[in-house]
C-alpha positions as CSV (number, residue, x, y, z in Angstrom):
1,M,96.7,98.5,165.8
2,R,95.5,98.2,162.2
3,T,94.4,100.8,159.9
4,L,95.4,102.7,156.8
5,T,94.6,102.3,153.3
6,A,95.7,102.8,149.7
7,L,94.9,106.0,148.0
8,P,91.8,105.8,145.7
9,L,92.6,106.7,142.2
10,P,91.3,110.1,141.1
11,F,89.5,110.6,137.7
12,P,91.7,112.8,135.5
13,M,90.3,115.3,133.1
14,L,91.4,115.2,129.5
15,L,92.1,118.6,128.0
16,L,92.9,118.8,124.3
17,A,93.7,121.9,122.2
18,S,92.4,122.0,118.7
19,V,93.9,124.2,116.0
20,V,91.5,125.6,113.4
21,Q,93.2,127.3,110.4
22,A,91.0,129.7,108.4
23,Q,91.9,130.4,104.8
24,T,90.5,133.2,102.7
25,A,89.6,132.4,99.1
26,T,90.9,134.9,96.4
27,P,89.6,135.5,92.8
28,P,91.7,133.7,90.1
29,A,92.6,136.9,88.3
30,D,94.3,138.5,91.3
31,P,97.8,137.5,92.3
32,P,97.9,135.0,95.1
33,A,97.3,136.7,98.4
34,A,99.4,135.9,101.5
35,A,97.6,133.5,103.8
36,P,96.4,135.2,107.0
37,A,97.8,134.1,110.3
38,A,96.2,131.0,111.6
39,A,93.6,131.7,114.2
40,L,94.0,129.5,117.3
41,E,90.8,128.6,119.2
42,R,91.0,126.8,122.6
43,V,88.6,123.9,122.8
44,E,88.1,122.1,126.1
45,I,86.9,118.5,126.1
46,R,86.1,117.2,129.5
47,R,85.5,113.6,130.4
48,K,82.1,113.3,132.0
49,V,82.5,112.1,135.5
50,P,79.8,109.6,136.5
51,S,77.2,110.9,138.9
52,D,77.2,110.0,142.6
53,T,74.4,107.4,142.0
54,V,76.2,105.8,139.0
55,Q,79.4,105.5,141.0
56,R,77.4,103.8,143.8
57,Q,75.7,101.4,141.3
58,Q,79.0,100.5,139.6
59,S,80.9,99.7,142.8
60,T,81.1,96.0,143.8
61,A,81.4,96.8,147.5
62,A,78.5,98.8,149.0
63,K,79.5,102.5,148.7
64,T,77.7,105.8,148.9
65,V,79.3,108.8,147.1
66,V,78.4,112.3,148.2
67,G,79.5,115.0,145.7
68,R,79.9,118.8,145.7
69,E,76.2,119.6,145.3
70,E,75.1,117.8,148.4
71,I,78.2,118.9,150.4
72,E,77.4,122.5,149.7
73,R,73.6,122.3,150.1
74,M,73.1,123.4,153.7
75,G,75.9,125.9,153.9
76,D,77.6,124.0,156.8
77,A,80.6,125.4,158.6
78,T,82.5,122.1,159.0
79,V,82.6,118.6,157.3
80,A,81.3,117.1,160.5
81,D,78.1,119.0,160.1
82,V,77.7,117.6,156.6
83,L,78.2,114.0,157.8
84,K,75.4,114.1,160.4
85,R,72.7,114.0,157.6
86,L,74.2,111.1,155.6
87,P,72.7,107.5,155.7
88,G,73.8,105.5,158.7
89,V,76.0,108.3,160.2
90,T,75.3,110.0,163.6
91,L,77.2,112.5,165.7
92,G,77.6,112.0,169.5
93,G,79.5,113.3,172.4
94,G,78.8,117.0,171.8
95,R,75.9,119.3,172.1
96,P,73.2,118.9,169.4
97,G,74.2,121.0,166.4
98,R,77.7,121.4,167.6
99,G,79.4,118.3,166.1
100,G,80.9,115.4,168.1
101,D,82.3,112.0,167.4
102,V,81.4,110.6,164.0
103,R,79.7,107.2,164.3
104,M,78.4,104.7,161.7
105,R,75.7,102.2,162.6
106,G,75.4,103.8,166.1
107,L,78.8,102.5,167.2
108,G,81.1,104.8,169.2
109,S,84.5,106.3,168.4
110,G,87.1,103.9,167.0
111,Y,84.6,101.6,165.2
112,T,84.4,103.9,162.2
113,Q,87.5,104.4,160.1
114,I,88.0,108.1,159.1
115,L,90.4,108.6,156.1
116,L,91.7,111.8,154.4
117,N,92.4,111.1,150.7
118,G,92.5,107.4,151.4
119,E,95.0,107.7,154.3
120,R,94.8,108.0,158.0
121,M,94.2,111.6,159.3
122,P,97.3,113.1,160.9
123,Y,97.3,113.0,164.7
124,G,95.6,116.0,166.2
125,M,93.5,116.8,163.2
126,T,89.7,116.5,163.4
127,L,86.8,116.7,160.9
128,D,85.8,120.0,162.6
129,A,89.0,121.5,161.2
130,L,87.9,120.8,157.6
131,T,85.5,123.0,155.7
132,P,83.1,121.8,153.0
133,D,84.8,124.1,150.5
134,Q,88.0,122.0,150.7
135,V,86.2,118.7,150.0
136,E,85.7,117.2,146.5
137,R,83.5,114.3,147.7
138,I,82.8,112.0,150.6
139,E,82.9,108.2,150.1
140,I,81.1,106.0,152.7
141,T,81.6,102.2,152.5
142,R,79.6,99.8,154.8
143,G,82.3,97.1,154.9
144,P,86.1,97.0,154.8
145,S,88.1,96.1,151.7
146,A,91.7,95.0,151.3
147,E,92.7,98.2,149.7
148,T,91.0,100.7,152.0
149,G,91.8,98.9,155.2
150,A,90.2,96.5,157.7
151,Q,90.0,98.8,160.7
152,A,86.4,99.5,159.9
153,I,84.0,97.4,162.0
154,A,81.2,99.9,161.4
155,G,82.4,101.2,158.1
156,T,84.7,103.7,156.4
157,I,84.3,107.4,155.7
158,N,86.9,108.7,153.2
159,I,87.1,112.5,152.8
160,V,88.6,113.4,149.4
161,L,90.0,116.9,149.2
162,R,89.8,119.0,146.0
163,E,91.3,117.0,143.1
164,E,92.8,117.7,139.7
165,V,91.2,120.2,137.4
166,R,87.9,119.2,135.8
167,Q,87.0,122.9,135.2
168,R,88.5,126.2,135.8
169,L,87.6,127.6,139.2
170,N,88.1,130.9,140.9
171,N,85.6,130.8,143.7
172,V,85.3,133.0,146.8
173,H,82.9,132.2,149.7
174,L,82.3,134.8,152.5
175,R,80.5,133.5,155.5
176,L,79.2,135.3,158.6
177,G,77.8,133.2,161.4
178,H,76.1,134.0,164.6
179,D,76.1,131.7,167.6
180,D,75.7,132.2,171.3
181,G,75.5,136.0,170.8
182,H,78.8,136.1,169.0
183,W,79.7,136.7,165.3
184,E,81.9,134.2,163.5
185,P,83.3,135.4,160.2
186,S,85.1,133.1,157.7
187,A,86.4,133.3,154.1
188,S,87.3,130.5,151.6
189,W,89.0,130.7,148.2
190,T,89.4,128.0,145.6
191,R,91.5,128.4,142.5
192,A,92.0,125.7,139.8
193,D,93.3,125.8,136.2
194,Q,95.4,123.9,133.7
195,I,98.5,125.1,131.8
196,D,99.5,122.6,129.1
197,N,100.3,119.4,131.0
198,F,100.4,121.1,134.4
199,S,97.3,121.6,136.5
200,Y,96.7,123.0,139.9
201,N,94.0,123.2,142.5
202,L,94.5,125.5,145.5
203,S,92.3,126.4,148.4
204,A,92.6,128.6,151.4
205,H,90.3,129.2,154.4
206,A,90.4,131.6,157.4
207,S,88.0,131.8,160.3
208,S,87.5,133.3,163.6
209,G,84.9,132.5,166.3
210,R,84.0,132.3,169.9
211,N,82.3,129.4,171.7
212,D,80.5,129.7,175.0
213,D,79.4,126.6,176.7
214,S,77.8,125.8,180.0
215,S,77.0,122.6,181.9
216,S,75.8,121.4,185.2
217,V,76.5,118.0,186.9
218,R,74.6,116.9,189.9
219,A,76.0,114.0,191.9
220,V,73.9,112.3,194.5
221,E,74.9,109.3,196.7
222,T,72.5,107.4,199.0
223,R,72.9,104.5,201.3
224,R,70.7,101.6,200.0
225,A,70.0,100.3,203.5
226,D,68.0,103.3,204.7
227,N,67.9,105.6,201.7
228,T,69.9,108.3,203.5
229,T,71.6,110.9,201.3
230,T,75.4,111.0,202.0
231,L,76.4,113.2,199.1
232,D,74.5,115.9,197.1
233,Q,76.6,118.2,195.1
234,T,75.9,120.3,191.9
235,R,78.9,121.5,189.9
236,T,78.2,124.2,187.3
237,T,80.7,125.1,184.6
238,E,81.0,128.0,182.3
239,D,83.4,127.7,179.3
240,S,84.4,130.4,176.9
241,S,87.0,130.1,174.1
242,Q,88.1,132.4,171.3
243,R,89.7,130.7,168.3
244,E,91.3,131.6,165.0
245,A,92.2,129.2,162.2
246,V,94.0,129.2,158.8
247,H,94.1,126.3,156.3
248,L,96.0,126.1,153.0
249,G,95.8,123.1,150.7
250,G,96.1,122.1,147.1
251,R,97.1,119.6,144.4
252,L,99.8,120.2,141.8
253,Q,99.8,117.6,139.0
254,W,102.0,117.0,135.9
255,R,100.6,114.7,133.2
256,Q,103.4,112.8,131.5
257,G,101.4,110.9,128.9
258,A,98.5,108.5,128.7
259,G,98.0,107.0,132.1
260,E,101.1,108.7,133.6
261,S,101.1,111.5,136.1
262,F,102.9,112.9,139.1
263,A,101.1,114.9,141.8
264,L,102.1,116.8,145.0
265,M,99.4,117.5,147.6
266,P,100.5,120.0,150.3
267,F,98.3,120.8,153.3
268,V,99.0,123.4,156.1
269,M,96.8,124.4,159.0
270,S,97.3,126.6,162.0
271,T,94.9,127.2,164.9
272,Q,95.1,129.1,168.2
273,A,92.7,129.4,171.0
274,R,92.3,131.3,174.3
275,S,89.9,129.9,177.0
276,T,88.5,130.7,180.3
277,N,86.7,128.3,182.7
278,T,84.8,128.9,185.9
279,Q,83.3,126.3,188.2
280,G,81.2,126.4,191.3
281,I,80.1,123.5,193.6
282,D,76.9,123.8,195.6
283,A,77.1,121.1,198.3
284,T,73.8,120.3,200.1
285,T,75.3,117.2,201.7
286,G,79.0,116.3,201.9
287,T,82.2,118.3,201.8
288,P,83.5,119.2,198.3
289,D,87.1,119.4,197.4
290,F,86.6,123.1,196.6
291,V,83.7,125.6,196.4
292,S,84.7,127.6,193.3
293,A,87.4,127.4,190.7
294,S,88.7,129.5,187.8
295,Q,91.0,128.6,184.9
296,T,92.6,130.4,182.0
297,G,94.5,128.9,179.2
298,Q,95.9,129.2,175.7
299,S,96.8,126.6,173.0
300,R,98.2,126.4,169.5
301,F,98.2,123.7,166.9
302,S,100.0,123.6,163.6
303,L,100.2,120.9,161.0
304,A,102.2,120.6,157.7
305,R,101.7,117.7,155.5
306,L,103.0,116.8,152.0
307,S,102.0,113.8,150.0
308,A,103.2,112.7,146.6
309,Q,101.7,110.2,144.1
310,W,103.1,108.8,140.9
311,L,101.1,106.8,138.4
312,T,102.7,105.0,135.4
313,R,102.2,102.1,133.0
314,L,104.8,99.5,133.1
315,D,103.6,97.3,130.3
316,G,100.3,97.2,128.5
317,D,97.6,96.9,131.2
318,L,100.1,96.7,134.0
319,R,99.9,99.9,136.2
320,L,102.0,101.0,139.1
321,E,101.0,103.6,141.7
322,L,103.6,104.8,144.2
323,K,102.9,107.2,147.0
324,A,104.8,108.8,149.9
325,G,104.0,111.4,152.5
326,G,105.2,113.1,155.6
327,S,103.6,115.3,158.2
328,L,104.8,117.4,161.1
329,S,102.6,118.7,163.9
330,H,103.1,120.8,167.0
331,N,100.6,121.2,169.8
332,S,101.4,123.5,172.7
333,G,99.5,125.1,175.5
334,S,99.5,126.3,179.1
335,S,96.8,126.8,181.8
336,Q,96.5,128.1,185.3
337,R,93.8,126.9,187.7
338,F,92.8,128.2,191.1
339,E,90.5,126.3,193.5
340,R,89.0,128.2,196.4
341,D,87.0,127.7,199.5
342,G,83.7,129.4,200.5
343,A,85.5,132.5,201.8
344,G,87.4,132.9,198.5
345,A,90.8,131.8,199.8
346,T,92.9,129.7,197.5
347,L,93.1,126.1,198.4
348,R,95.1,124.8,195.4
349,Q,96.8,126.2,192.4
350,V,97.8,124.1,189.4
351,D,100.1,125.4,186.7
352,D,100.3,123.2,183.6
353,T,102.4,123.6,180.5
354,R,102.6,121.1,177.6
355,D,104.4,120.8,174.3
356,G,103.8,117.9,171.9
357,R,105.4,117.1,168.6
358,D,104.4,114.4,166.1
359,R,106.3,113.3,163.0
360,S,105.0,110.7,160.5
361,L,106.5,109.3,157.4
362,S,104.6,106.9,155.1
363,T,105.0,105.1,151.9
364,G,103.0,102.6,149.9
365,G,102.3,101.2,146.5
366,K,99.8,99.4,144.3
367,L,100.5,97.2,141.3
368,S,97.5,96.3,139.2
369,R,96.7,94.6,135.9
370,N,93.5,94.7,133.9
371,L,92.5,91.4,132.4
372,V,89.7,90.4,130.0
373,D,89.2,93.9,128.5
374,G,89.1,95.6,131.9
375,A,86.4,93.3,133.3
376,H,88.9,91.7,135.7
377,Q,91.5,93.6,137.8
378,V,94.1,92.1,140.1
379,S,95.9,94.3,142.5
380,L,98.8,93.9,145.0
381,G,99.7,96.6,147.5
382,W,101.8,97.5,150.5
383,E,101.9,100.2,153.1
384,L,104.5,101.4,155.7
385,E,104.1,104.1,158.2
386,D,106.6,105.3,160.9
387,S,105.3,107.7,163.5
388,Q,106.9,109.3,166.5
389,R,105.4,111.4,169.3
390,Q,107.0,113.4,172.0
391,D,105.0,115.1,174.8
392,D,106.7,117.2,177.4
393,R,104.5,118.3,180.3
394,T,105.2,120.1,183.5
395,T,102.5,120.2,186.2
396,L,103.0,122.1,189.4
397,E,100.6,122.1,192.4
398,T,100.8,124.8,195.0
399,T,98.9,124.3,198.3
400,A,99.3,125.5,201.9
401,T,102.0,122.9,202.4
402,G,104.2,124.1,199.5
403,V,104.9,123.5,195.9
404,R,105.3,120.0,194.4
405,S,105.6,118.5,190.9
406,L,102.8,116.3,189.7
407,N,104.8,114.8,186.9
408,G,104.5,111.1,186.8
409,E,101.1,111.4,188.5
410,V,98.9,113.6,186.3
411,G,101.6,114.7,183.9
412,D,105.0,113.5,182.6
413,T,107.2,113.3,179.6
414,L,106.3,110.7,177.0
415,Q,108.1,109.4,173.9
416,A,106.2,107.0,171.7
417,H,107.2,105.2,168.4
418,T,104.7,103.4,166.2
419,L,105.5,101.3,163.1
420,R,102.7,100.1,160.9
421,R,103.0,97.6,158.1
422,A,100.4,96.2,155.7
423,L,100.3,93.9,152.7
424,W,97.2,93.2,150.7
425,A,95.9,91.5,147.6
426,Q,92.6,92.2,145.8
427,D,90.8,90.6,142.9
428,E,87.8,92.5,141.4
429,W,86.0,90.7,138.6
430,T,82.9,91.3,136.6
431,V,82.1,87.7,135.9
432,T,79.1,88.4,133.8
433,P,77.0,91.5,133.2
434,Q,74.9,90.4,136.1
435,W,77.6,89.1,138.5
436,S,80.6,90.9,140.0
437,L,82.8,90.0,142.9
438,Q,85.7,91.5,144.9
439,G,87.8,89.3,147.0
440,G,90.8,90.3,149.1
441,L,93.2,89.4,151.8
442,R,94.9,92.0,154.1
443,W,97.7,91.5,156.7
444,E,98.5,94.4,159.1
445,A,100.9,94.6,162.0
446,I,101.8,97.4,164.4
447,D,104.5,97.8,167.0
448,T,104.2,100.4,169.6
449,D,106.9,101.4,172.0
450,S,106.7,104.1,174.6
451,D,108.8,105.6,177.4
452,A,106.9,107.4,180.2
453,A,107.6,108.4,183.8
454,D,105.5,105.4,185.0
455,G,107.3,102.8,182.9
456,R,108.1,101.5,179.5
457,I,105.4,100.1,177.3
458,S,105.8,97.7,174.4
459,S,102.8,96.4,172.4
460,R,102.9,94.2,169.3
461,S,100.0,92.8,167.4
462,S,99.0,91.6,163.9
463,V,95.8,90.8,162.1
464,L,95.0,88.8,158.9
465,T,91.6,89.6,157.4
466,P,89.9,87.9,154.5
467,L,87.2,89.9,152.7
468,L,84.5,89.1,150.0
469,H,82.0,91.3,148.3
470,L,79.4,90.2,145.8
471,A,76.9,92.2,143.6
472,W,74.1,90.6,141.5
473,K,71.7,92.2,139.1
474,P,68.6,90.0,138.7
475,I,68.0,91.4,135.2
476,E,70.9,92.4,133.0
477,G,70.9,96.2,132.6
478,G,68.0,96.5,135.1
479,K,67.5,98.9,138.0
480,D,67.7,96.3,140.8
481,Q,70.9,95.1,142.6
482,V,71.6,92.7,145.5
483,R,74.8,93.0,147.5
484,L,76.4,90.5,149.9
485,S,79.6,91.0,151.9
486,L,81.5,88.6,154.2
487,T,84.3,90.4,156.0
488,R,86.8,90.2,158.8
489,S,87.6,93.5,160.5
490,Y,89.1,94.8,163.7
491,R,89.4,97.8,166.1
492,A,93.0,98.4,167.3
493,P,93.7,100.1,170.7
494,T,94.8,103.7,170.3
495,L,98.0,105.0,171.7
496,T,96.0,106.8,174.3
497,N,94.3,103.5,175.3
498,L,97.7,101.8,175.7
499,I,99.6,104.5,177.5
500,A,99.1,104.2,181.3
501,R,99.1,108.0,181.9
502,R,96.6,108.9,184.6
503,S,94.5,112.1,184.1
504,E,92.9,113.4,187.3
505,A,89.1,114.0,187.4
506,T,87.8,117.5,187.7
507,G,86.0,117.9,191.0
508,T,85.3,115.2,193.6
509,N,86.7,111.8,192.7
510,L,83.7,109.4,192.5
511,E,82.9,106.1,190.8
512,T,80.8,108.3,188.5
513,N,83.6,110.8,188.1
514,P,86.9,108.7,188.0
515,D,90.4,109.4,187.0
516,R,91.3,108.0,183.6
517,A,94.3,106.0,182.5
518,G,95.5,103.5,179.8
519,N,96.2,99.8,179.7
520,P,99.3,98.5,177.8
521,Q,97.9,94.9,177.9
522,L,95.0,95.7,175.5
523,Q,94.5,93.4,172.5
524,P,92.6,94.4,169.3
525,E,88.9,93.7,168.9
526,L,88.2,91.2,166.0
527,A,84.9,91.2,164.2
528,T,83.3,88.8,161.7
529,G,80.7,90.6,159.6
530,L,77.8,89.9,157.2
531,D,76.1,92.5,155.1
532,L,73.1,92.0,152.8
533,A,71.4,94.8,150.9
534,F,68.8,95.3,148.1
535,E,69.0,98.5,146.0
536,H,66.5,99.9,143.4
537,Y,67.7,102.7,141.2
538,L,65.1,105.2,139.8
539,S,65.1,106.7,136.3
540,A,66.3,110.2,137.3
541,G,69.1,109.2,139.6
542,G,67.1,108.3,142.8
543,V,67.7,105.2,144.8
544,L,65.7,103.1,147.3
545,S,67.6,100.5,149.4
546,I,67.2,98.2,152.4
547,G,70.1,96.4,154.1
548,V,70.8,94.2,157.1
549,F,74.0,93.6,158.9
550,E,75.6,91.7,161.7
551,R,79.0,91.9,163.5
552,R,80.3,89.3,166.0
553,I,83.0,91.0,168.0
554,D,85.7,89.1,170.0
555,Q,87.9,90.7,172.8
556,L,85.6,93.7,173.2
557,I,87.3,96.8,174.7
558,R,85.4,98.7,177.4
559,N,86.4,101.0,180.2
560,Q,86.2,99.5,183.7
561,T,86.3,101.6,186.9
562,T,88.1,100.2,190.0
563,L,89.7,101.6,193.2
564,E,93.5,102.0,192.9
565,T,96.1,103.3,195.3
566,V,97.6,106.6,194.0
567,N,100.3,108.2,196.2
568,G,99.0,106.3,199.2
569,V,95.4,107.4,198.6
570,S,92.5,105.3,197.2
571,R,91.0,106.8,194.0
572,W,88.6,105.6,191.4
573,V,90.4,105.0,188.1
574,S,88.8,104.0,184.7
575,R,91.0,101.9,182.4
576,P,90.1,100.1,179.1
577,Q,89.9,96.3,179.4
578,N,89.2,93.4,177.0
579,I,86.0,92.0,178.6
580,G,84.8,89.3,176.2
581,N,82.4,89.0,173.2
582,A,79.6,91.0,171.7
583,V,77.2,91.0,168.8
584,T,75.5,93.8,167.0
585,R,72.9,93.7,164.1
586,G,70.6,96.1,162.4
587,V,68.4,97.2,159.5
588,E,69.1,100.3,157.3
589,L,66.5,101.9,155.0
590,E,67.3,104.7,152.6
591,A,65.4,106.7,150.0
592,K,66.7,109.5,147.8
593,L,64.5,110.7,145.0
594,R,62.6,113.4,143.2
595,L,58.8,113.3,143.7
596,S,58.4,113.3,139.9
597,E,60.1,109.8,139.9
598,V,57.2,108.3,141.9
599,M,54.3,110.7,141.2
600,A,52.5,112.2,138.2
601,E,54.3,114.6,135.9
602,N,52.9,117.7,137.6
603,A,54.5,116.7,140.9
604,P,56.1,119.7,142.8
605,P,59.9,120.1,142.2
606,L,60.8,118.5,145.5
607,E,63.8,116.3,146.2
608,V,63.5,114.0,149.2
609,R,66.2,112.4,151.3
610,A,65.3,110.0,154.1
611,N,67.0,107.2,156.0
612,L,66.2,105.1,159.0
613,S,68.5,102.7,160.9
614,A,67.5,100.4,163.7
615,F,70.2,98.7,165.9
616,R,70.4,95.9,168.4
617,S,73.5,94.7,170.3
618,R,74.5,92.5,173.2
619,V,77.6,92.3,175.4
620,D,77.9,88.7,176.7
621,R,79.5,89.3,180.0
622,I,77.2,92.0,181.2
623,A,73.6,91.3,182.4
624,G,70.7,92.9,180.5
625,P,68.4,94.3,179.5
626,D,70.5,97.3,178.2
627,N,73.8,95.5,177.8
628,R,74.4,97.0,174.4
629,L,77.5,98.3,172.8
630,D,78.7,101.7,174.1
631,K,76.9,104.7,172.6
632,Q,74.7,102.7,170.3
633,P,71.0,103.9,170.3
634,D,68.0,101.8,169.4
635,W,67.5,103.7,166.2
636,S,68.2,107.0,164.3
637,A,66.6,108.8,161.4
638,N,67.1,111.6,159.0
639,L,64.5,113.4,156.8
640,G,65.3,116.2,154.4
641,G,64.0,117.9,151.3
642,D,64.8,120.6,148.8
643,W,62.2,122.7,146.9
644,R,63.1,124.7,143.8
645,V,60.5,127.5,143.8
646,R,59.0,127.9,140.4
647,G,59.2,131.4,138.9
648,F,61.9,132.5,141.3
649,P,65.7,131.8,141.5
650,L,65.1,130.4,145.0
651,T,65.8,127.0,146.5
652,L,64.5,126.1,150.0
653,G,65.6,123.1,152.1
654,A,65.4,121.6,155.5
655,S,66.6,118.5,157.4
656,L,65.7,116.7,160.6
657,N,68.1,114.5,162.5
658,F,66.6,112.4,165.3
659,T,68.0,110.0,167.8
660,P,65.7,108.8,170.7
661,E,66.8,108.5,174.3
662,Y,68.5,105.2,175.3
663,A,70.2,103.5,178.2
664,I,73.5,101.5,178.2
665,Q,74.5,99.0,180.9
666,L,78.3,99.6,180.9
667,S,79.0,97.1,183.7
668,D,77.1,95.1,186.2
669,S,77.1,98.2,188.5
670,Q,77.0,101.2,186.1
671,L,74.0,102.3,183.9
672,N,74.3,105.3,181.6
673,T,71.4,107.1,179.9
674,V,71.4,109.6,177.0
675,D,68.4,111.9,176.3
676,T,66.7,112.5,173.0
677,R,68.8,114.2,170.4
678,R,67.0,116.3,167.7
679,V,68.6,118.7,165.3
680,I,66.6,120.7,162.7
681,D,68.5,122.6,160.0
682,A,67.2,124.7,157.2
683,Y,68.5,126.9,154.3
684,A,67.4,129.3,151.6
685,L,69.5,129.9,148.4
686,W,68.9,132.9,146.2
687,T,70.7,132.8,142.8
688,F,71.3,136.4,141.5
689,R,73.1,135.0,138.4
690,P,75.2,131.9,137.7
691,D,78.3,133.4,139.3
692,L,76.7,135.0,142.3
693,Q,74.4,133.5,145.0
694,L,73.5,134.1,148.6
695,R,72.8,131.2,151.0
696,A,71.1,131.7,154.4
697,S,71.2,128.8,156.9
698,V,70.1,128.0,160.4
699,S,71.4,125.1,162.5
700,N,69.7,123.4,165.4
701,L,66.4,125.3,165.2
702,L,64.1,124.7,168.2
703,P,67.1,123.3,170.2
704,L,66.9,120.7,172.9
705,D,69.2,120.5,176.0
706,N,71.7,117.6,176.0
707,V,71.0,115.6,179.1
708,S,72.8,112.4,180.2
709,S,73.2,110.5,183.4
710,A,75.5,107.8,185.0
711,T,74.2,105.6,187.8
712,V,76.5,103.3,189.8
713,T,74.9,100.8,192.2
714,T,76.9,98.9,194.7
715,A,76.0,96.6,197.6
716,N,75.9,99.6,200.0
717,T,75.4,102.8,197.9
718,R,73.8,104.3,194.8
719,Q,75.5,107.2,193.0
720,V,73.7,109.2,190.3
721,A,75.5,111.9,188.3
722,T,73.3,113.9,185.9
723,T,74.9,116.2,183.2
724,S,73.0,118.9,181.3
725,N,74.2,121.1,178.5
726,P,71.8,123.7,177.0
727,G,71.2,123.7,173.3
728,T,71.7,126.8,171.1
729,T,70.7,127.9,167.6
730,S,73.3,129.2,165.1
731,W,72.6,131.3,162.0
732,A,74.8,132.1,159.0
733,L,74.9,134.0,155.7
734,R,77.2,132.9,152.9
735,L,78.0,134.9,149.7
736,E,79.2,132.6,147.0
737,M,81.0,134.2,144.0
738,K,82.6,132.7,140.9
739,L,85.2,135.2,139.6
């Protein structure tokens, strides 16, 4: 497995105190008067941080920076909701307007590298757990770099939490949401200040909410010879969960001189949830495993993480950055499930308890030297991470024949150890005012060892990745820029992919509804990439860009479903396999501007954001026409705008996220389809005064149902499973106060 990165350097704020001494003049004839006490006046001098657009323009590697203004704009509840409107980013796997897997360039989970403060996110933590109030900025890079890591075939999203003090803050945000007929209150607090050489930035968040979800899956099987229906079942599911969450985070920094600082970054979170689930199967043809089922459960997740960073100058332009961190997480839960027949008698009872603990220790460093008056920087870095996971699970099945343990079948005890190492070198050089380049080389290796009930697993792999980024300005000091990147990247198998633990399918075991398990023989996917882009920067901070990309992937990983013998019974089981090669390419268009930048001076005060991405891909060993990479649509688009109403302290805005329906040929026998996904969001912001404003927002206006299907065609039969989830609209009011 390869991932991880070096921490991006923050931009420190310079705070100077100036002493002004006032003297009172006295007439010569009078005796000298005692000088009054000196009056001390605090003067704050803040270094101006480059705008998001300027940071993008100055970066050699293609990068988009999203700052606080854009993060806060729509009043989103989670960081995942913010990401869905950003260029080249889509969400999938969940109901529209309800988050899901974060994907860049239409590629599914695992192709996009997600970082938190430049490092891998702790196990068990998701972007849905982070609120926009906790985030300083979001950095999106289209290609990998030696410093940020090469496990980024589609790109990298780096979530940077609140940093050191740039201005004093004491902000309180109170939010009340309404979704599925339930109220969801939450509160956030951010406090930042500086005392002499010590500065701090603290944040806290608490929320409570309920989520109701429903779905239906209809499975139909017919004989191809005479088109006779041999199976027709519809399974309906109703889920309800109540959850509470508390997050605490911050940054404590001590400045020790010019270019020297030490910082501690703690982060703590705790969530708990209670859930109920009911299922019913309506069988027109065929005998289902059960007619109705009910399940109750509870779960808890807690995480504590502490990171440290030390920056110092060794000699002149030689700088050293050292970092270390550790995290502990605990995930526990229990559930009880009853499956019944048509008369209500219990056929099967399953009691499941689980307790998982993860520990991670990491360290790394970066040694860099500026040459040629800062126009040339050479860096060397290293990373080391040691992770351990222990999962204890007890699963008991009660039937008419008695009680038996399912451990080793659908549950067991697992101990896993992962050691990651990385060495990298990077050279960033502004050759002339028109030309800049960034070259790098990164080596990563990972060893994974696991003990489980069904055997010991040992996996070792390493990847060497060369990387090159070029930026060229046709006219020195002009507004146009051309970028070119040649990269080598990879996608490593996850621990879940490697571990051969089988999880049993809910409902009737079919080829369209298989059990799932891992594969310890998986090898990393390797990708060779080309990116070419043209950017035009407008006078007031807007940008227009067009880019093309291609990735050629070796050893593609894809789930394959086969019949396996489990406890003497044949069952369909889906396991990931390396199936061969693939290629993906696409075009990306982006526009971000004020109408006044392209129209007459009397243009309305409207800011426009739009992006369109079109994708094509092909998996070599699977016949077409829809033999594309998993979960990649033909295209996706975002359109948004903000209007500052003249004469009123009111700002209105809206956004549209659209992904059309598409089909994917997963194997020679299985075809999946995904229906159109459209999400409309809007907000209104009323500013009472600079320190008090009210934001009203709506998410997923005019909702669409989320519909998908899986079709498996064999020599004798054809199975079709259609899944439908209804869409819902959520509303929220947020009071934003600066105390």
